[in-house]
N, C-alpha and C positions, 0 to 999 in steps of 0.2 A: 698624535698620541694614540695609543691603543686603548685608553680608558673607554669603556663602553663596548669594546670589541668582544663579541661572543662570550665576534665578528671579525654641419652637413645636413642638413635637412634631407639629404639624399641617402637612402639605404644602399648598401652594397648589393648589387644584383649581378648575376652572371647567368645568361641563358645558354652558355656553352657553345655559342655560335661564333665567338670571336676567334680569329685566326691566331696561331701560335706567334707570340711576340707582339701582339697588338697591345699597345699601352695607352690608348685613348680611353677616356671615361665614357660610360654610356650616355646617350643623349637623353633629353628630358622625356621622350616618349617611353623610354625603357626604364626610367627611374621614377619611382613614386615618392612624392614629397608629402609627409604628414607628420603629425606629432608623435607617432609611434616609433619613428626611426631616429636613432641617435646621429649626431654629427660625426663626420670623420675628424680625426685629430687635426687641429689647426696647424697648417704649414708642415705637416708630416705625411709620410706615406705608410699605409697600413698593408702589410703582407700577411697572407694566411695560406696554409697548405691543408690539403685534405685528400681523402680517398673517395673516388666515385665508385658506386656500386652498380652492377648490371645483373639483373635477375637475382638480386639479394646477395651477390657475391662481390668481394672487392675486385676492382678491375684496373683502375688507373690512379696514380699519384699525380696531383695537380698543384701548381703554385699560382696564387692570385696576387695581383698588385692593385690596390684600391678597387677590388672586386672584379678585375678583368684577368682572364686566364693568360699566364705567361708561357707555360708549357705544361705538357702532361706526358707521362710515360707509363707503360703497362707494368703492373706489379707482377713480375714473373721471376723465377729463379735464374733464367737466362740473362735478364737485365740486372740482376742482383738488387732488386727493389722489393722491399717488404711493405705490406699495408699496415703493419704494426706501428701505432703512434709512438712507441718508445724508441723506434729506430729513425725518427724524423727530428731534425734539428734545424730550425729556421733562425738564421743569424744574420742580422743586418741586411735582410732581403735576399739572402742566398740560402737555398735549401740543401742541406747536407743529409745524407742517409747512410746507414750502416746495414750490412748484411753478412750473415755467417753461413758458410757451407764448406764441406770437405776440408776442414782444417785451416781455412783462411777467413779473414775478415776483409770485406770490400767496402770502401768509402767512395760515395759518389757525390758530385756537386751539380745541382740542377739537372739531375738525371744522367749526367755523363761521368764515366769512371774517373776518379781522382787518384787514388792509390789503393794498395792492398798490402796486407802483411800475413806472414805464415803463423797464424794463431787464431783460434776462435775466441773472440772476446765480446762481452756485453758492454756496449758504449753507454756509460752512465751519464756523462756530461760532455758538452763541447763548448768551447769559447773561440771566438774569432777576434784576434788581437793584431791590428796592423797587417791584415791579410795572412796572418799565420794561424793555423788551426791547431788549437790545443784540445786534447781529449783525456778523459779519465775513463779507464776501462777495467773490467773485472774478467780475468780469464775464466772460461767455462769449464776447463778441465784441470785447473790447479788453483792453489790458494793465492791470496795477495791481490795486488792491483798494480796498474801501470799508468803513468802520465806520458802521453806522446805529444810530440811537436811535429806537425806535418807528417805523422805516421811513424816517426822515429822515437824510440823509447828514450826519455830524458830523466825519468825517475821511476823506480819500481821498488816494491816490497813483496816478500814472499809470505808475509802475514800482515794482519792489520785490517781494520774496518774503516774505509774512507767515507767521509761525508761528501758534500757537493763541492765541485770545483767552482770557484767564483773569482770575480775581479774586484780588487780594491785599488781604485785608480787604474793604473796600467799594470799592476802587479797581479800575477796569477797565483791564487792562494788555495790551500786545502787544509782541512783538519782530518787527522786519522788517529785511531787508537789501537793499542795492542793489549792483550791480556796474557800475563805470564805469572804462573804460580798464584793465581787468583788476584793479582794486582794489575790494575788498569793504568796504562800510561798513555798520555795524550801528546801528540806532536802537531806542530804547525809547519806547513810547507809554503815557502814564498819564493816564487821563481826557481823552483826545484831545490832550494836550500832548506833543509829541515832543521827544526829547533825543538828539543823536548820542552814541554811547558811545565813550569813549577808553580804550584798554587801559591799565590802571594800571601794568603792568610793561614797557611798550614792546615787547611781543611781538606776534605775530599774533593778533588777536582772532577767536575762533571762535563765541562765544555769549555772551549776557547775559540775565539774568532778575531781576525784582524778587521778593523773597520776604520777607514780614514786614517790609516797609519798606526792606530793604537791597538794593543791587544786587550780584548775584553775577556774576563774570566767568570765562570759560573762555578761556585763551590757549594758544598753542603757541610754544615757543622750543626749537628742535631741540637735543636729542632729548626734551624734556620737555613735558608738558601741565601747565598751571598753573590751579588752581581757587582763587579768592580772593574775599574781601569784606573789609569793614573789620575788621581784627584777625585775619583768617584768611588763611593762605597755605599751599597744599598743592601739592606737585610730584610728578608721576607720570611714570615712564619710558615712552616710546612702545613699542608692540609692533612689531617689525620683521617684514617680509613681508606687510604689509597696507597697503591704500590707504584713505585717509580718504574717507568718503562724506558724513557729516553728524554733528551733535552735538546733545545735549539736556542742559540742566541740570535735574536732578530735585529738586523741593522735598521736604524731609523734615520730620519732627516736630522740635520744639525749635529752630526757626529755622535749621536746617542745610540743606545741599544736597549732592548728589552729581552726578556727570557720567556720561553714557553716550556713548561715542564709537563711532559706527557705522562699521564698516570692512569691506572686501572683501579676500579673500586674493589675493595676486599670482599664485598658482599654481593656483587652482581657483575655481569659482563660490561657494565658501563665504563666508557673511557672519557676522560676529561683532560683539559689543559689548564694548568695553573699559570696565569699570565702575571709576570712581575715587571712592573714599569714604574719609573720614578719612585714615589713612596706608596704605590698602590699595588695590591695583588687581589686577584679574583679568579673564579673558576669559569671555564667555558666548555660547553659540550663539544666532543670531538668526533662523534659519529663514526663512520667507517674510515674516512680519510679526511684530512684537513690540509689546506695550503694557505700560507701567509704571504701577503704582498704588502710590504711595510716601508719600502724606501721612499715613498711619497705619501704625503698626507692627503686625505685620510687613509690610515692603514686599513687593510681589509683581510678578513678571514673567509675562505671558501670551504664549506664543509659538505661532504656527501653524507646524508643521513644514514643511520644504522641499517635501514631497510634498503638502502641504495636506490631509492625511488625519488628522492628530492635533493636539490642543491640549495643550501642555505648560505646566503652572502650577507655578511654584516660588517659595517664599518665603524671606525672610531668616532665618526660624526653622528652615530646613532641610527643611520639609515640601514634598513635590512630588507632583503628580498628573498623570495622563494621561487625556484623554477622546478617544475615537476616533469618526470619522465625524460630526463636529459642525461647525456653521457659526457663526462669530463675526464679524459684519460690521464692527464698528468699536469704538473705545474707549468710546463711550457705552453699550455693552452691558455695562459693568462698574461696580461701585460698592463702596466700602469702608464698613464700619460696625462699630464696637466691635471692631476688630481682625480682622474677618472680611471676606472677599472674596465678593461676589455677582456671578455672571455670567449673562447671557442666552445660552443655547445652544440651537441648533435642529439637527434631524437633516438631514444632507446628502442622504440618499437619500429623504427625505420619509416614511420609515417611522417610526412612533412619534411621540410628542408632543414639542414643544419644552419646555424646562424651565429653571428657575432653579437654577444650581449654587452650592453654598456648602460649602467645605471637604470636598469629596468626596461630599457628599450632594445629592439632587436633589428639586426640587418641580415635578412635571409640570403643565402647563397642557393641559387636555383639548380640544385642537383640532388640526386638521391645518394646518400653516403654520410660521411662524417668529416668534420674538421679536426686536424691533428696538431696544429701549431699556429702561433701568431707572433709577429714582431712589428714594432712601430719605429720608423727610422726617419732621419732627415731626407728630403727629396734628393734624388741623384742629380 
């Protein structure tokens, strides 16, 4: 539950001396055992990617498997590799990257060219489904968005604002909205088939999401927010003194959902989230950016404070943590596994090593630079 939310005894080490493709774990002389280091996920493999800096400049993109370097490649225009974390997608242990130049977009797989297409597009999301690569992209020089399957366009719109591409079981799903004559319309896309969404209670539709085969709806009927699906109807009083910015429906365990209503104070720059879950609603500070990890209990909220100098992590179990002077580039730098949250964190001032954070403990990676992605998979 979200109520109360906002919110291996061997550390992973890499001295960068391992040869490319080396998949053995460090021996005990190279790995420190103490209470400050979290355990690796049981019976799973932890992958992380990052960018090594040389003389304070980004130099190489590197992939790690349980702390050991698998490959590295120079971040250069010639290699079509960017150091930007937003261009890195770590999926099931495979590192995909995107790069734009001279009217083209290049996609690489573990540093090797995979495909390219004749358009410069910002890759917003990627999914790997049965070895098929799905992507959601925003053209840089035109309106709209595109869904591609192994580089080929399978769905596109010349207008509309897409949310994230996500999986519901094996179905590839997306929500997007359009605005025409001051009227907002929401659509759900499932395996490239779109359906306009009709609010079930004739109120103003704010959001919709498919979760475990059901459509969840978030509506507003002054002064109430309504979160519903088949057989579920929940009503929450709005918070006065705040302006609505955006909303998200948050998928939970046990086929349930909650809602996060992003708001701004009418009297100050303060932003908050109104969390709506079960029969409870409460406010949670939103800082500069917030990310929710809710598919496993306890649910977590990761918030970058308004001064961008601290990371606040709070869980629905009441546990909370602060990390100072760290950099957290995007949602793909976090993963849940067995009730634990793993985060890729890097030092903002460049002093010290980047590290994997888990429940207040740290696994340092011995290089100067930043970590840009994480995923946890079953062993190969």
